[in-house]
N, CA, C and O atoms as CSV, one atom per row, in Angstrom:
chain,resi,resn,atom,element,x,y,z
A,1,MET,N,N,28.480,37.781,-2.597
A,1,MET,CA,C,27.589,36.809,-3.198
A,1,MET,C,C,28.364,35.975,-4.219
A,1,MET,O,O,29.085,36.514,-5.058
A,2,GLU,N,N,28.206,34.671,-4.133
A,2,GLU,CA,C,28.879,33.766,-5.070
A,2,GLU,C,C,28.131,33.741,-6.399
A,2,GLU,O,O,26.911,33.905,-6.433
A,3,PRO,N,N,28.863,33.537,-7.488
A,3,PRO,CA,C,28.191,33.434,-8.786
A,3,PRO,C,C,27.305,32.187,-8.847
A,3,PRO,O,O,27.604,31.171,-8.220
A,4,LEU,N,N,26.233,32.276,-9.597
A,4,LEU,CA,C,25.308,31.159,-9.766
A,4,LEU,C,C,25.655,30.314,-10.982
A,4,LEU,O,O,25.370,29.117,-11.019
A,5,PHE,N,N,26.271,30.941,-11.974
A,5,PHE,CA,C,26.597,30.272,-13.232
A,5,PHE,C,C,28.027,30.588,-13.629
A,5,PHE,O,O,28.616,31.568,-13.173
A,6,CYS,N,N,28.571,29.740,-14.488
A,6,CYS,CA,C,29.886,30.001,-15.055
A,6,CYS,C,C,29.866,29.595,-16.524
A,6,CYS,O,O,28.950,28.908,-16.974
A,7,SER,N,N,30.866,30.020,-17.254
A,7,SER,CA,C,30.958,29.666,-18.670
A,7,SER,C,C,31.286,28.185,-18.825
A,7,SER,O,O,31.732,27.532,-17.882
A,8,VAL,N,N,31.062,27.679,-20.003
A,8,VAL,CA,C,31.399,26.283,-20.299
A,8,VAL,C,C,32.898,26.062,-20.108
A,8,VAL,O,O,33.315,25.037,-19.568
A,9,ARG,N,N,33.684,26.999,-20.541
A,9,ARG,CA,C,35.147,26.894,-20.386
A,9,ARG,C,C,35.533,26.823,-18.913
A,9,ARG,O,O,36.344,25.984,-18.520
A,10,ASP,N,N,34.950,27.709,-18.093
A,10,ASP,CA,C,35.254,27.708,-16.657
A,10,ASP,C,C,34.781,26.419,-15.983
A,10,ASP,O,O,35.455,25.902,-15.093
A,11,ALA,N,N,33.625,25.900,-16.404
A,11,ALA,CA,C,33.133,24.628,-15.851
A,11,ALA,C,C,34.120,23.508,-16.153
A,11,ALA,O,O,34.399,22.671,-15.294
A,12,GLY,N,N,34.645,23.494,-17.365
A,12,GLY,CA,C,35.635,22.485,-17.731
A,12,GLY,C,C,36.895,22.601,-16.896
A,12,GLY,O,O,37.465,21.597,-16.470
A,13,THR,N,N,37.321,23.818,-16.668
A,13,THR,CA,C,38.510,24.050,-15.844
A,13,THR,C,C,38.276,23.560,-14.418
A,13,THR,O,O,39.164,22.971,-13.800
A,14,MET,N,N,37.076,23.808,-13.904
A,14,MET,CA,C,36.770,23.404,-12.528
A,14,MET,C,C,36.875,21.900,-12.332
A,14,MET,O,O,37.349,21.439,-11.294
A,15,ILE,N,N,36.433,21.129,-13.327
A,15,ILE,CA,C,36.423,19.673,-13.136
A,15,ILE,C,C,37.472,18.946,-13.976
A,15,ILE,O,O,37.559,17.719,-13.944
A,16,GLY,N,N,38.263,19.705,-14.723
A,16,GLY,CA,C,39.398,19.115,-15.417
A,16,GLY,C,C,39.064,18.403,-16.715
A,16,GLY,O,O,39.713,17.420,-17.075
A,17,VAL,N,N,38.049,18.898,-17.421
A,17,VAL,CA,C,37.698,18.320,-18.721
A,17,VAL,C,C,37.559,19.449,-19.735
A,17,VAL,O,O,37.565,20.626,-19.374
A,18,GLY,N,N,37.437,19.083,-20.989
A,18,GLY,CA,C,37.307,20.073,-22.047
A,18,GLY,C,C,35.868,20.507,-22.280
A,18,GLY,O,O,34.931,19.982,-21.679
A,19,ARG,N,N,35.725,21.478,-23.169
A,19,ARG,CA,C,34.409,22.028,-23.481
A,19,ARG,C,C,33.472,20.976,-24.067
A,19,ARG,O,O,32.285,20.947,-23.741
A,20,THR,N,N,33.999,20.124,-24.922
A,20,THR,CA,C,33.162,19.095,-25.540
A,20,THR,C,C,32.548,18.191,-24.490
A,20,THR,O,O,31.371,17.843,-24.585
A,21,LYS,N,N,33.324,17.805,-23.492
A,21,LYS,CA,C,32.814,16.943,-22.422
A,21,LYS,C,C,31.750,17.662,-21.609
A,21,LYS,O,O,30.767,17.047,-21.196
A,22,ILE,N,N,31.931,18.953,-21.374
A,22,ILE,CA,C,30.919,19.712,-20.647
A,22,ILE,C,C,29.602,19.695,-21.429
A,22,ILE,O,O,28.540,19.479,-20.846
A,23,TYR,N,N,29.668,19.921,-22.728
A,23,TYR,CA,C,28.446,19.876,-23.537
A,23,TYR,C,C,27.815,18.486,-23.512
A,23,TYR,O,O,26.590,18.367,-23.506
A,24,GLU,N,N,28.632,17.435,-23.496
A,24,GLU,CA,C,28.097,16.067,-23.378
A,24,GLU,C,C,27.365,15.892,-22.045
A,24,GLU,O,O,26.266,15.338,-22.004
A,25,LEU,N,N,27.971,16.359,-20.970
A,25,LEU,CA,C,27.365,16.239,-19.647
A,25,LEU,C,C,26.064,17.037,-19.563
A,25,LEU,O,O,25.117,16.613,-18.901
A,26,ILE,N,N,26.017,18.181,-20.226
A,26,ILE,CA,C,24.773,18.958,-20.288
A,26,ILE,C,C,23.719,18.170,-21.065
A,26,ILE,O,O,22.566,18.078,-20.643
A,27,GLY,N,N,24.119,17.606,-22.194
A,27,GLY,CA,C,23.196,16.817,-23.009
A,27,GLY,C,C,22.668,15.598,-22.280
A,27,GLY,O,O,21.525,15.193,-22.493
A,28,GLU,N,N,23.488,15.009,-21.420
A,28,GLU,CA,C,23.084,13.838,-20.630
A,28,GLU,C,C,22.301,14.247,-19.380
A,28,GLU,O,O,21.898,13.392,-18.592
A,29,LYS,N,N,22.088,15.543,-19.200
A,29,LYS,CA,C,21.363,16.086,-18.040
A,29,LYS,C,C,22.106,15.862,-16.727
A,29,LYS,O,O,21.495,15.856,-15.658
A,30,ARG,N,N,23.417,15.678,-16.807
A,30,ARG,CA,C,24.217,15.520,-15.591
A,30,ARG,C,C,24.679,16.871,-15.072
A,30,ARG,O,O,25.027,17.004,-13.899
A,31,LEU,N,N,24.684,17.878,-15.947
A,31,LEU,CA,C,24.928,19.259,-15.563
A,31,LEU,C,C,23.762,20.092,-16.060
A,31,LEU,O,O,23.225,19.844,-17.140
A,32,LYS,N,N,23.372,21.082,-15.268
A,32,LYS,CA,C,22.304,21.993,-15.674
A,32,LYS,C,C,22.928,23.227,-16.303
A,32,LYS,O,O,23.972,23.708,-15.863
A,33,ALA,N,N,22.270,23.727,-17.337
A,33,ALA,CA,C,22.778,24.911,-18.022
A,33,ALA,C,C,21.616,25.748,-18.525
A,33,ALA,O,O,20.501,25.259,-18.703
A,34,VAL,N,N,21.904,27.013,-18.747
A,34,VAL,CA,C,20.935,27.939,-19.320
A,34,VAL,C,C,21.592,28.659,-20.488
A,34,VAL,O,O,22.815,28.774,-20.564
A,35,LYS,N,N,20.753,29.138,-21.394
A,35,LYS,CA,C,21.231,29.964,-22.504
A,35,LYS,C,C,20.817,31.396,-22.219
A,35,LYS,O,O,19.641,31.664,-21.971
A,36,ILE,N,N,21.750,32.299,-22.250
A,36,ILE,CA,C,21.465,33.718,-22.117
A,36,ILE,C,C,22.121,34.397,-23.309
A,36,ILE,O,O,23.346,34.453,-23.423
A,37,GLY,N,N,21.279,34.907,-24.189
A,37,GLY,CA,C,21.807,35.422,-25.446
A,37,GLY,C,C,22.409,34.255,-26.208
A,37,GLY,O,O,21.741,33.237,-26.395
A,38,GLY,N,N,23.619,34.372,-26.639
A,38,GLY,CA,C,24.297,33.282,-27.335
A,38,GLY,C,C,25.177,32.437,-26.436
A,38,GLY,O,O,25.817,31.492,-26.897
A,39,ARG,N,N,25.212,32.770,-25.160
A,39,ARG,CA,C,26.107,32.066,-24.234
A,39,ARG,C,C,25.409,30.935,-23.509
A,39,ARG,O,O,24.249,31.057,-23.115
A,40,THR,N,N,26.122,29.835,-23.334
A,40,THR,CA,C,25.662,28.749,-22.479
A,40,THR,C,C,26.368,28.911,-21.146
A,40,THR,O,O,27.596,28.967,-21.083
A,41,LEU,N,N,25.580,28.984,-20.082
A,41,LEU,CA,C,26.135,29.122,-18.734
A,41,LEU,C,C,25.745,27.909,-17.914
A,41,LEU,O,O,24.594,27.474,-17.932
A,42,VAL,N,N,26.713,27.368,-17.196
A,42,VAL,CA,C,26.520,26.148,-16.419
A,42,VAL,C,C,26.217,26.509,-14.967
A,42,VAL,O,O,26.875,27.367,-14.378
A,43,ASP,N,N,25.225,25.850,-14.408
A,43,ASP,CA,C,24.830,26.042,-13.009
A,43,ASP,C,C,25.920,25.480,-12.094
A,43,ASP,O,O,26.225,24.289,-12.144
A,44,ILE,N,N,26.491,26.325,-11.277
A,44,ILE,CA,C,27.604,25.915,-10.413
A,44,ILE,C,C,27.162,24.865,-9.392
A,44,ILE,O,O,27.939,23.975,-9.046
A,45,THR,N,N,25.935,24.960,-8.914
A,45,THR,CA,C,25.432,23.963,-7.971
A,45,THR,C,C,25.422,22.575,-8.598
A,45,THR,O,O,25.696,21.587,-7.917
A,46,SER,N,N,25.108,22.488,-9.889
A,46,SER,CA,C,25.098,21.178,-10.541
A,46,SER,C,C,26.512,20.614,-10.706
A,46,SER,O,O,26.704,19.398,-10.700
A,47,ILE,N,N,27.498,21.502,-10.854
A,47,ILE,CA,C,28.898,21.048,-10.931
A,47,ILE,C,C,29.297,20.445,-9.581
A,47,ILE,O,O,29.888,19.367,-9.520
A,48,ARG,N,N,28.968,21.150,-8.515
A,48,ARG,CA,C,29.298,20.648,-7.170
A,48,ARG,C,C,28.589,19.332,-6.883
A,48,ARG,O,O,29.179,18.411,-6.318
A,49,GLY,N,N,27.311,19.247,-7.276
A,49,GLY,CA,C,26.539,18.023,-7.054
A,49,GLY,C,C,27.123,16.840,-7.800
A,49,GLY,O,O,27.201,15.737,-7.260
A,50,MET,N,N,27.540,17.067,-9.052
A,50,MET,CA,C,28.133,15.982,-9.821
A,50,MET,C,C,29.456,15.541,-9.191
A,50,MET,O,O,29.750,14.347,-9.131
A,51,ALA,N,N,30.251,16.504,-8.721
A,51,ALA,CA,C,31.528,16.170,-8.078
A,51,ALA,C,C,31.289,15.339,-6.816
A,51,ALA,O,O,32.009,14.373,-6.564
A,52,GLU,N,N,30.290,15.708,-6.033
A,52,GLU,CA,C,29.973,14.939,-4.824
A,52,GLU,C,C,29.531,13.520,-5.180
A,52,GLU,O,O,29.925,12.560,-4.519
A,53,ASP,N,N,28.716,13.393,-6.221
A,53,ASP,CA,C,28.278,12.067,-6.668
A,53,ASP,C,C,29.464,11.209,-7.106
A,53,ASP,O,O,29.526,10.016,-6.807
A,54,LEU,N,N,30.400,11.831,-7.817
A,54,LEU,CA,C,31.591,11.101,-8.258
A,54,LEU,C,C,32.422,10.625,-7.071
A,54,LEU,O,O,32.917,9.498,-7.064
A,55,LEU,N,N,32.572,11.482,-6.075
A,55,LEU,CA,C,33.351,11.108,-4.892
A,55,LEU,C,C,32.679,9.989,-4.110
A,55,LEU,O,O,33.356,9.105,-3.585
A,56,LYS,N,N,31.372,10.022,-4.029
A,56,LYS,CA,C,30.648,8.954,-3.330
A,56,LYS,C,C,30.757,7.627,-4.062
A,56,LYS,O,O,30.895,6.572,-3.444
A,57,GLY,N,N,30.692,7.694,-5.400
A,57,GLY,CA,C,30.748,6.469,-6.199
A,57,GLY,C,C,32.156,5.897,-6.304
A,57,GLY,O,O,32.333,4.693,-6.488
A,58,GLY,N,N,33.152,6.763,-6.188
A,58,GLY,CA,C,34.533,6.311,-6.209
A,58,GLY,C,C,35.027,5.840,-7.551
A,58,GLY,O,O,36.141,5.323,-7.640
A,59,GLY,N,N,34.236,5.998,-8.613
A,59,GLY,CA,C,34.651,5.508,-9.927
A,59,GLY,C,C,34.737,6.624,-10.942
A,59,GLY,O,O,34.458,7.786,-10.644
A,60,ASP,N,N,35.130,6.247,-12.151
A,60,ASP,CA,C,35.233,7.202,-13.247
A,60,ASP,C,C,33.901,7.286,-13.957
A,60,ASP,O,O,33.648,6.531,-14.897
A,61,GLU,N,N,33.055,8.185,-13.526
A,61,GLU,CA,C,31.721,8.335,-14.108
A,61,GLU,C,C,31.765,9.054,-15.441
A,61,GLU,O,O,30.776,9.035,-16.174
A,62,PHE,N,N,32.889,9.694,-15.785
A,62,PHE,CA,C,32.971,10.424,-17.044
A,62,PHE,C,C,33.044,9.488,-18.237
A,62,PHE,O,O,32.710,9.892,-19.351
A,63,SER,N,N,33.464,8.269,-18.040
A,63,SER,CA,C,33.701,7.396,-19.194
A,63,SER,C,C,32.456,6.657,-19.662
A,63,SER,O,O,32.542,5.808,-20.549
A,64,ARG,N,N,31.295,6.966,-19.080
A,64,ARG,CA,C,30.052,6.304,-19.489
A,64,ARG,C,C,29.782,6.449,-20.941
A,64,ARG,O,O,28.773,5.946,-21.435
């Protein structure tokens, strides 16, 4: 079974950005996340969806 969530650090590693950018993307509702205890966990499906959207658009969507 594949994991459903990953840490903010791991999400950043997956898409090549830092933790601050991941929190920005969560705040902009471009990534879904949950809080469990004191940890913020990012929904892996939302990471894949954002990556697919970026590939379709062909541009740098991170610089918004």
